[in-house]
N, C-alpha and C positions, 0 to 999 in steps of 0.2 A: 692159509693163516691162523697162527696160534688163535690159542683162548684170549690174552690180554688182549692182543693186536686187534684182535676182533672188537671188545669190548671198548679200547679206547676210540677204535672209529665212530665206533656207535655215540658215544658220548661223546662225541665231538659234533658227528655231523647232527644231531637231534638240536642244539641249543641254536647252531647254524642255520638253520634252517626253521624253527621258530622262531629268531630275529627277525629273519628276512619276510616270511609272511605273516607275519604279527598287524603291521601296519595297513598294510593293502585288506586285509580282512577286518581291523578295524575302521577304515574306510566305508568298507563294502557293509559291513553292518548299518551305519549311518544312512549308507544313500542307500537302502532297500528300505526305512522309514523303521527299523526295529528297534531305537533308541542308540542312547550311546554305553555303551559298556564301558564297567572300570577298567582301564588301557593295561594297569599293571596284572590284573587279576584274568585278564582275556589271553595274554601272553603266556602266564603259568597254566592254563589251562590248553594253549596252543603247543606249550610245549609237551604237555603229558600227551596230547592228542599224537604228536607227532614219535613219541617214544614208544608207545602201543604200534602204531602205523609202521616204524622202518623196520619191528622184527619178521612182517610179512615176506618183504625179499630176502632180509636176511636168511629166514628159514627157506624159502625156496633158492636161493643160492646155493643150501648146504643139501639140499635134495631132502628136505623134510614137509613132510603135507599133511592133512588131517587135523582134528582136533586132539589127537594125540600131543601134539608137539605143543598144543598147548595146557597141557595138563588135564582133557578130560578126556582118559583112555578105557574108564570103568564102564560097565552098563550103568543104565541111568538106577537102578534099584541098589546095585552096589554104592554109587557112587553117594545118593541118599545118605544109604546109610553112614558110608564111614564118614560123609561131612556130619550126620549126627554126634558122633562117637566124638569126634576132634571138638563139636560143640563145648558137648561137657567137658571135656578134656580144661578146655579153653575158660570157659565158666569157672568152673573147681580153682584154675591156678590164679584166678583174678581178683575170683572173691576171696581167699585169702588172703591177697594184700592189700584188699579193701578192708576187709574184717582188721587187718595188722595196723592200717592206717586211720582208722576209724577210735580201736583203743587205745592208741597212744597220741590222739588226740591230735595229729600231724592232720589230718582233716576234719573238719568239724560240719555237722548239719547246717544249711542256709537256714535262716528266719521263716519260720513254719514248717519246718520239715526237722522229725518222718511226721509230721500229723496231719498234713493235707494229703489225707491217702485218695481222694477223687483225680489227685494228678497222676496218679502215679501208671494207668493204663495210656496213657498221652504219651507220657513221657519215655515207658518203656516201649509203646509203638514207633517211634520216632528213634530211637534210640537202636532199636533192631534193624528197621530200615535203613539206617547209615551202615551198621554193621556187614549186613548181607552185602549192599552195591560196594564198600570199600573195599570189603573183603577178596569179595569174587573179582572184582577189576586187578587190584593189586597182587594176586595169587596168581592168575589166569596171565599177566605181565610177565612179573618177577620169577614165581615158582613153576611157570609154564615156559612161557616159549624162550625168554632168557637162558633159565635153567636147562630148555631143552639144546640152545644152541650152545653154550657153553661145554655142557655136557658131551654134546658132538663133538667139540674141536678140541678138548682136553679129557676131563675125567667129570663122573659126577659128585668127586669129592672135590674138586676144583668147584663145579658150578654150586656148592654149598657155602662153601666159603665166600667167592665171588659178588653170588647175589646177595648173601646177609649184610656184604659191606655196602653195597650200592641200597640196599633197601635201608640200610639203617640210615645212609647218609638222606636219601630222600626225603625222609622226615624235615630235616631242617635246611630243606632251599623252597624259603619262603619271597612271595615277592614286596620285598620291603620297601621299593622305591617307587615314589607318586610323582608324577610328570604333569603338570598342567597342560590340559584339555587345548591350550594354545598353542604348546611350547612343542605338541608332540609330532615328531618326522620319520622318515627313514630308518634311523641310527636307533630311534625309540626304545625297540625292543630288545637289542643289543645291550642296551643301558639296564633296562630293567633285569635283564637274565643277570649282568653281571652283579648286578646288586643283590638279588636273588642268593648269594653264596655266603652275605657278609657275617652270617651265623657262625660259620665255620671259624673266625676271627675268635670266639668267645671258648675261653675253656672251663667258662663254667659248664659249657653243653658235655663234656665229656662222659661224667656218672650216667646221662639220659643216651648219649651216643652208647656205650656198652652194656647197657642192658637192651635196647633196640638188638644191636649188633648181635648178643647171645640166643635173644628172640627167634631172629633171623637164620641163627644155625639152626635151632630148634624146627622151624619151621620145612626151613632144606633138607635137614634127618627125613621128616617124615616125608617132604617129598619122594628124597631117595629110595628108602624104605618102602612107601607102599606104593609107587610109580605112579600117581595121580597126583592132582592139586584138591582131592576132596578132602584128607582129614586138615590139610592147612587152612582151605578155607573153613573149616569147623571150629579149630582154635582158633584163627585169628580173628573171625565173627564172634566167639567169645568174649577173648581179650576186649573186641572192639565197644562191646553191648556192656561191658562191664564198666570201662570208661566214661561210657558217653551216660549212663543212668548217673554213677554218683559225681560226675562232672555237674549236672542238673539239679542236683541234690545238695550237693556236700563244696565245700572251699576248704583252701590250704589256710590255715593259721601259721603266717610267720614267724612267730614268736613261740611256737610249739618245743619243748624241750630235744624232740627228735627232727626236726624239721630239713634237716641237714641229708635225713634219707631219702626225699625227694627231689628228682632234679626240678632246673627253671625253664624247660622246655613245656610241660603239661600237669607237673605237679600230681603225676603218676609213675613214670619212668626214671628212676633214680636206684639207687645204692640196694636198698630193701629189693625192686623190683629187677633188681641184676640180681639177688642172693636169690630167688624163687626160679627166676630162667636157669639161672647157674643148674643149681639140683633138677630141674625138668632134663637139662642137656644131658647130665647126669646119668638120671636115672633110665632114658634114652638109648642111652651107651650101653649100657647094661642090660636091657630087654632083648628079646629075640625077635630076628627078621619080620617084616610081614610078607605077606604074600605077595606076589609079584613084583620083587622088586628090580630095580630098576642098576643096572649092573656097571663097572664103571668103565 
């Protein structure tokens, strides 16, 4: 099976399985006295879990085993070294974006900032935790196992583009459908999943989608050239850290002259972010290859 059919089967089976098990899981949680979860969120988390879990049999079927298939091929010391280097790159690139957004008045300080410095350690600590968890999980999934599977069936170049496309798209899949508890049934999971793709009908996401697509290409390039997800984790964590901090300290001014430069997705990913990621991509294309390159 080629890379495209393999990806198509994977993306078809994951929501089907998640839709089937979500309602029984909801009933089981209630039956065990663990509370009453928000069904839409439960469906979304179940789909995420299935997306990761489904990669185990795919990799085994391709004859790929071990931590290297998930992008953890380097020694521990080298892995942490590269992660730290990536963190510097990620922080640097998004701090440039943050500075320009503030200078242009696109994002403005929330009331009380930047004067309440005693709140900064708590904000930074929470943002760092989110950054580490998100980058580790997403990179192991997208640039780790999925990248490996696609590269095995096609090429590393195909894996860069396809993983970037999927990663960008995942950001816009959200459980926006709310079903009252009394109306839940065995088909409710499928209704929530179907409604999770409604944002793709909004033409206003194009700038944010393109920014994330190029950012995904940057991460995929780093994965291919370095041979592991260490750099990807660092860069991704740096991006998330800056966004999480600025989101808590600033807000978008919709009346700003250059407000069009940020997208509707999160107030960060837009035309300005796209330009920064394009510059990063151009610089990476000119850079020398890292040792331990993954070959096509």
